Each structure stands twice: as C-alpha cells, then as structure tokens.
N, C-alpha and C positions, 0 to 999 in steps of 0.2 A: 322307702320310708325313712331310712337313715339320712339319705341325701336331702330330702325335704326338711327333716328336722334340723339338720345342720344349717341349711339355708335360713330357716326361721331364727336360729340362734344368732347367726352373723348379722341378720337384719335388725336384731334387738339392740337397743342403746345401752349395752353393758360394758363395752370396751372403752374405758375412760383413758384417753391418751395423756401421757405426761407432758406438761408444759413447763419445763425446768426454768423457772425464773422469768417467765414472760412479764413485761412491765405492767405495773398496776394500771387499771383503767377504772377503778372504782370511784364512785361519787364520794367526795370527802365528807359531805353532810348527808347521811342517810336517814336522819331522824327529824322530828319536828323541831323547828328552831324556837329558841327562847331568846337568849341574848348572847352574842359572841363576846369573847374576852381576849385580851392580850396578856403577855407575860407580866406587864405592869400591874394588871388587875388580878393576877393569879394568886389566890389564897391557898397556900400549901395544905392547910388543914381541910378546907372545903374540897379541894381537889382529891386529897387522899380518901376522904369519906365517900365522895361520889364514885371514885374508881374502885374502892374496896367493895362498895355495894354492887356495882355493875359486874365486877369480875367474880365475886362470890356467887352470883346467880348464874353466870354464863360460862366460866372456864370449863366446868365439867361437861357442859353441853357440847363442847367441841370434841370431847373424847381424846384430846391431845394428852399424851402421857406427862409431858412437862411443858410449862409456859413461863416466859419471863417478860416483864413489861417495864418500860421506863418512859417518863415524860421529862423533858429537859427544857431549859431556857439558856440563853447565852451566859447567865450568871451561875448556873449550877443545875443540879438534879432536883426536880420538883416532886418526882414520885418514882419509886422503884420497888418491885415485888416479884417474887418467884413462886411457882406452884409445882406440885407433883414431883416428878423425877429431877427437875431442876432445883437442886437443894440450896444453892447459894448464888449470889450475883456474880461470882467468878466462874461458874460453870460455862464452858465454851461449847457452842453449837456451830454446826455448819450454817452459814447465813445465805446460801444460794446466791442469787444474782444481785444481792446487795453488795457482793464482792466487786461488781463491775465499776461502781463509782470509786472504789478504792484504787483500782487499776488506773482509772482516769486521773486520780490525784497524782499518782506516780508519774504518769505521762506529762501532766502539766508542770510538775516540778522540773522535769528534764527540759520542757519547753522554756521555762523561766531561765534555765541555765544556758540556753542557746544550743542545746545538744539535739533537739528535735524541732523540725518545722512541721506544723500541723498540716500544711497543704503540700508537703513533699510526698512523693510516692512511698507507700509503706515498704515496698520492696527495697528501697535504699537502706533501710535499717534491719531488714531480715531477708536478705536475697535468696537464701537457700529454700524458701517456701514457694518460689516461682509464682508469686501473685502478680497479676496484671499491673503494670505501672499506672494504669488509670485509677487505681485504688489508693487514695491518700490516707494519711494517718487520721485526719478529721473524719473521713468516711467510716473508718473502723469505729471511732468513738461514737458517731451518730448512727451507726448501723445502716449505712446506705451503700455498702460495698457490693451488694448483690449475692452474698454468700447464702447458702440454703440453711433453713432452720435446723435441720437434723444433721448437718454436715459436721464432721470433726475437722480439726485444723488440717490434717493431711488430706482430707477430702474437699476442702474449700475451693470453690471456683466461682467466678463472676457469672451470675445468672441474669434472668430477665428483670429482676427487681433492682438492678444497678441504678444508683442515683436516687432511689426512694427508700424510705424507712422499711426495713425488713429484718426482724429480730433474729439474731444468730449468735450462738456462743462463740463460734469460730472467730468473730471479729475481735473479741476480747482475749481469746486464747492467743491470737497473733500479737495483740498489744502487749501481753505479758512477755512474749519472746522479744519484742522490741525493747522493753525495759531492760531485759537481761543483756541484750547486745550492746545497747548504748551505755549502760552503767558499768558493764563488766562484772556484775554480781549476779548471783542466782536471784530469782524472783523473791523467794522467801527471805533471803538476807536483805535485799533492798527494802522490802516492805517493813521488815522488823526495824531496820536502822533509820529509815527516813520517813516512815508514816506511823507505825505503831508506837515506837519508843517515844518520839516527841509528844505524842498524845497520851502517854502513860497507859497504852492499851497492852497491859502485861499478859493478858490471857490469850491474845490473838495470834494467829498463825496463818501463813499462806501455803504451808505444805507439811502439816503434821507436827512440826516443832513450834513451841510457843515463843513469844518475843524474848524472854529471858534466856531460853535455851539457845536461840540463834545468836544472841549477843554475848554468849558466854566467853567467847574468845576476844571480846572487845572490852574496853572500859565504858560500860553502858552509861556512866554518869555524864559522858560527853554528848549523849544523844537526846538530852532534853527532858525526858519525862521520868525515867526510872532511876532511882537512887539506891544502889545496892547497900549503901551504908545506913540508910534510913530504916529503923526497925518497923515503922508503920508500913512502909512499902513492902518489906519482907513479909510481914504478917498478912498483908492484903494478897500477896502472891501465893502464900502457902495454902490457901483454901481453894485455889482454882484447879479445875480438872477438865479434861476433854470428855464430854458426855456422849456416849454411844446413842445414836438415834434409833428410830423405830420405822419399820415398814409395815404395811397393813396387808394381812392375809384374810380375805373373806370376812372383813369386819372386825378383826382383832389385830391390835398393834403388837408387834413382836420385835424385840431387840435382837436382831439377828447378825450383828457384827459385820454387816455389809460394808465393803470398802470399795470406793470408786477407783477405777484404773487411773494411773498417773502417766499418761503418754499422749502423743499427738493424735493417736487413733481414737482416743476416748472422746465422748461428747461432753466437753467442758473440762476446765482445769482450775487451778487456784485463782487465776486472774478473771475468770468468767463466772465462777460459782462455788468455789470450794475453799474460801477463807473460813476459818472457824473463829468465833469471837464470843465473848460473854456479854451479858446485858449491860454491865458497868462499862465495858470497853466501848460498846455501841453508843452509850450515853456520851462518853467523851468524844466519840467520832462526830455525832450530830452537833455537839456544842462547838466543834471546830468550824462548821459551816455558819452557825448562828453568830459566832464571834468573828466572822470575816476571814477565816483562814488561820488564825493564831500564828504559830511559828512553823506551819507546814506549807501554806500557800499564800501568795499575795491575794488581796481582795479582788483584783481584776481577774485573776485566774479562776477564782470561785464563781464570779459572775459569768465568765466565759463558759464554764462547765454547765451552768444553769441555762444560759440564754443563747448560746450558740447551738441552736436546736433545729430540728426538722419536723414537719408535721407527720403524724401517723395517719396514713390514708384510710385506715379502717376505723377511725374514731375522731374525737374532737380534742385529742391530747397531742403532745409533742414529746420528742425524745432528744436529749442532749447530754452526751458524755456521762452515761451511767445513771441518768435521772429522767423519769417521766414527769411532765408538767402539764397542768391544765388550769383553766380559769373557773373558779367557783364563785359566781356572782360578783365578779370584779376582783376577787382575791386569788393570787397565784398560789398553787399548791405544787410542791415538788415531792415525788414519792417513788418508791420502787418496791415490788414484791419479789420474793425469791423462794425457790424450793429446789431441793435435791432429793435423792432417793430416800433420805432418812430425816429430813428437816424442812421446816417452812419458816419464813421470816417476812416482816413487813416494816417499812420505815416511811416517815413523812416529815416534811419540814414546811412550816407556815412562816415565811420570813417576815411578813407584815405584823404578825402577832408575836414573833420571837419565841416560837414554840416548836419543839421537835418531839416526835413519838416513834418508838421502836418496840416491836413485839416479836418474840422468838418462840418457836415451838420445836419439839424434838420428835415429831412423827410425820410421815407423809402418807396421805390417803386420797387418791384422786376421786374416789366414789362420793365421799361426803365430807370427810375430815378437813380437807384443804379449804373448801369453800366456807365451812363453819369457822375455821381459824381466821380467814381473811375478813369475814364478817365481824368477828370479835375485834380484830385490829381496827376496823372502821369504827366500832363502838367506842374503843379507847380514844380514838381521835375525836369523835363527837364530844365525849366528856371533856377532853382537854380544851376543846373550843367553846365549851359552855353550853352545849346542846344536850338534850335528853335522848339517849340512844334507844333503839329498839332492842329488846331481848331476842336472843337466838331461839329458833324453833327447837323445842326440847326433844321432839320425836324425829327430826330430820335424819339424824345419823342412822338410827335403827331402821327407819322406813326405807331409806335409800339402799342400805346394805341388804335389807330383807328382799327388796325387789331384785337386786343384782344376784343374790344367792339363789333365789328361786329360778332364775334363768340359767345359772350355772348348773343347778340340779337337773333341770330339763335337758341341758346339753349333755351332761354326763350320762343321764338315763338313756338318751338316744344312742350315745356311743356304746353303752353297755348292752343294748338290746341284741345286737348280732352275737355277742358272746353268750348271753342267756339262751338265745334261740339256736345254739349249736346242735342240740338234740334234734330239732326239727330239720335242720340242714342235713343231718345224717340220714334221717328217714327219707327226705327228698332225694338224696343221692342214691340210696338203695332202691327206691321205687323207679328212679330214672333209668338206672342201669338194667333193672330187671324188665321193665316195660319197653325200653327202647334199645339202647346199645351203650357200649363203653365209650363210643365216640360222642354220644349225646352228653354223657357225664363230663368228659373232658371239655367239651364246648361250654357247658353250663358253668363249670368251675372257672374257666378262663374269663367268661363274662362277669361272673361274680367278683373275681379278684380285680378285674379291670375297673368295675364300678367303685369298689372300695378304695382302690388306689387313687381314683379321681377324687373321691371325698376326702381322703387323707391329704392329698396335695392341696385341695381347696382350703382345708383347715390350716395347714402349715404356712400357707401364703397369706393368711388373714392379716397379719401385721403389715405386710408389704402393701396390701390393698388399702389399708388405713393410712399409708404414707409414713409409718413409723418403723424404723429398723428394729429387728428382733433384739439387738443389743440394748435398746432403750426400753422396750416393752418388758423384757425380763428383769431389768434392774429397778425400774420405777413402779411397775405394776406386777408384782409377783403372783397375785391372784390370777391375772390373765395368763401369765406364763404357766403356772401350775395347772390351770384348767385346760389349756390347749395341749400340754404335754400328756396329762392323764387321759384326756379324751382320745388323743391320737394313739396312745399306747393301748387303750382298750380295743380300738379298731384294728390295730396291727395284730394284737393277740387273737382277735376273732378271725382274721384272715388266715393266720397261721394254722389255727385249729381247723378251720374249714378245709384248708388244703390237706392237712393230715387225715381228716375224716374221709375226704374224697379219695385220697390215695389208698387208704385202707380198704374202702369199698371196692375200688378198682382192682387192687391186688387180690382181694378175696374172690372176686369174680373170675380173675385170671386163673387162680389155683383151682377153682371149682370147674372151670372149663377144661383145664389140663387133665383133671382126674376123670 
C-alpha cells in the first residue's frame, strides 16, 4: 500500500523544478491592442496613472513580498515605484540571469581593447578548466558550447547539444573567469570599476560588496559615475541596502537568510546569476543600451550583443550574448528573465520605441509565484507599450498551492501509515511466531525491511529521475526537500520500530522456549 501510494505521489505534477534564469520566451503583447506608443509619444503623467492603476490591482495577487518597477527611455526614467519589503529605489535584489548580459558587457569591453577574440578558443583565456578547444568565447556568450543545463563550472563538459543553443549557467560562469584572467582583477572589482561605476550603479555588486565598497581603495571620481564629493550622490547612496530575499515553503514566503555557495561547484555565480542591483541601478543599466552604449561600450558592440545571435530550437526566439530576442509583429523585442533561490527579475528593451522596462521581486516560488510575477512584468510592458493589460488571476496562487499541499499531505499520510500501524505489525509478528515458527518471523521481517528499503531508495532518487541534482532541489524548492526528508524519515522510523518489535517478539519466544 505504501509503495503504491508513493508511486501515485511521484506521478503527480507537484515537483516544480527550478529554472534558474532561463531566458524569457513570453509574448511581449499579451493583451488586447489599442495603439502602440514610442518614447516620443510617452506622456509621463498618463503612464504613471496607468501603471499605478495596473500595479495597485495586481502586485498583491503575485504574493511577492517586495516588488520594484521602472520604465525608462534614453532620456531618463519615465516611471519608478517600489512595493512591500522593497522600501526604496536603492534596495538591492539578486537579479538572477539578468546578470548574464552584464558579463557580456565586460567581455565586449575587453574585445574592444583587443584583449579577447570572440572566435578564439575559450581555453586560451582560462586553460585550467580543461574545456575543449572547439568551444569559442562566442559560443559561451551564445550558449552553444554544449554544456549541460544543471552542470556547475567544474562539471561542465561538451555534450550532444554542441553548436546549438542550450541554456547553461556554466557558460557565463566560465566567461566570468575569463574576465578575471584577462583583466587581472577579481570579477567584482572589474564590474565595479568598468561597468557599475561609469553608469552610476552605486547599489550594485557582483559578489556581496556594493560598488562604493569595492571602489573604496580607488579615487572613484575617475570612474565616470560616482562622485564622492557630491552630497547628492552621498545622499542617494546612504539609503541603499542589500535586501534579503524569500523562499517559499508550502505556500508561505519566508525570509530564511539563504546564501548561495560561491565556488566553481555551485550552480551559477556572479557572472551568470548573482549580481545584486537596485531598481534605480537597473534603470541606469537599460538606459545605457537605449543610449547606444554611453561611456561603457561602443554602439557596434551593443549591436553585436543583440544581433550576433543563434536560434532557439525550442521556439521562435533567438539568444545572443545575454539577451533573448524575438519578432513581435515586425518589432524586435530584447528581453531576459531571471530567478535565483530568493529572487525573480525581468527586463525588456524595445529599441524601435526607445523604451526599457525592468521589474524585480524578492521571493522565489516555482509553484505559482514565479509565473504570476512574470505575468505582472508582461503587464507592465503592455502598459508601457500603450496596450491594455490583462489582470492576474486573483485565486491562482492559493489554488495552485492548495493543490500542491493536498498532494504533499497525501504523501506524508502514506509515509506515516506504517508508523501508525506498528501495533498491527506487533500483533502480526506475535501470531506469526506462535502459529508458525521463529524462522517465519525472521523471513517476514526481512521481506518487510527489504520492501521499505526499496520504497525509501525510490523516494530519495526522485530528484535524480527528474534530472535535477539534489543540490538544486534543496536550495530552489525547499518544500520539495522538506517533504521528501520528512517522508523518508517517517518510513525509516517505521522500519526501525518494526525491527525492534520483531526482535522483542523473537527474544520473548526464545526465553519462553528456554524456560
């Protein structure tokens, strides 16, 4: 009965696998069209009123603890607002795979300086990782190296997808190491000095320390954006803070201080998914693209990042150097989604309209919250484009979590049954040894333990059968990890108790026979 129940649980669609920052494939226009607008037609008051109305109705429906939203043009910020636990525009979130395009910016800077050849083997710049010389730097940027989706940098090998788009964090983890080797600086210092500071991204960090912290040993006035002597800059910086994100446990977001590992055995690092940035910094970042690179990259490098791209075989989009792109009725859309264990993020650029949109959230929930967040981001993009967005489903979050929790309750009930029925097992063992023999009891106990051992092994190997390492199940989906651990523990306790009961019955019979 337990075995059949566990099989039913494993067959149920409750194990939501983490997709840390897989590129966005959403339709840019999910609502009924009215009339599209460009930044030249953008009325800030009308945009603010439309976004305030849309967000006031829908932010709470995502159940995200904190949300930050910005809409920008090449001329400045058209809209910016924060909600919930995000208390100011300077609060810094992990931005997930939005980090990849920032790493691509660093690589393209080094290309402009003649220090990196995009078509040279990546192993020329990071030989200690023993990557096949067939893999070029451009392949890492376009995710065509053949690395596996769940492989860490130390695990990365060229697989069957070599030459075709196949999303993998290890591509950008290796690019981050290449930046370090070629520049002679740590990745965090390089990004602070050459990407964040010139764009006045004062709250941003590529490894725990924010831009001003990293530049403390330098004269940061020489790096373009941050002026230590300007009281306005100082006031702006003073209200920034790194916001702890939230993971979801059976439908409840909990700020649990989870920290991602920082080594080459981890699934992702600063260059692939763990830059932290604020909504105002991200507004500056998108303006850089709309402005043709500003003082960070040449315009030709920006175009190469966007247009030196490869098709995604699984859809109608393309991937190029940290950006997904697709055609929306003749209009190019560049975008990327991101998520890590405690945060979600989404950004999009509409170059023909001179509009950029970024939305950040400080909670991760694969059951319902993530999809609702990304739908919210789509709605913000719709409003910025002049369309009427669809409201989010108000009951989706509670409905989906209710279904998942019902199945978890069933699973734990099944796992608890053997423990509850230990009294019956004791009576069975007593009857067996009295009506048959002690050998029958030993055989029955061995069969019982073997069956339970098989069920326990089946449960513990469930993540592997889903193709997800336990490392990532436990960090991205703590509900799954907790459920499997508790269920397994209940079965193990039941087995131990059954063995103890059988042993006591056996020894009692032995003493009775001896007397």
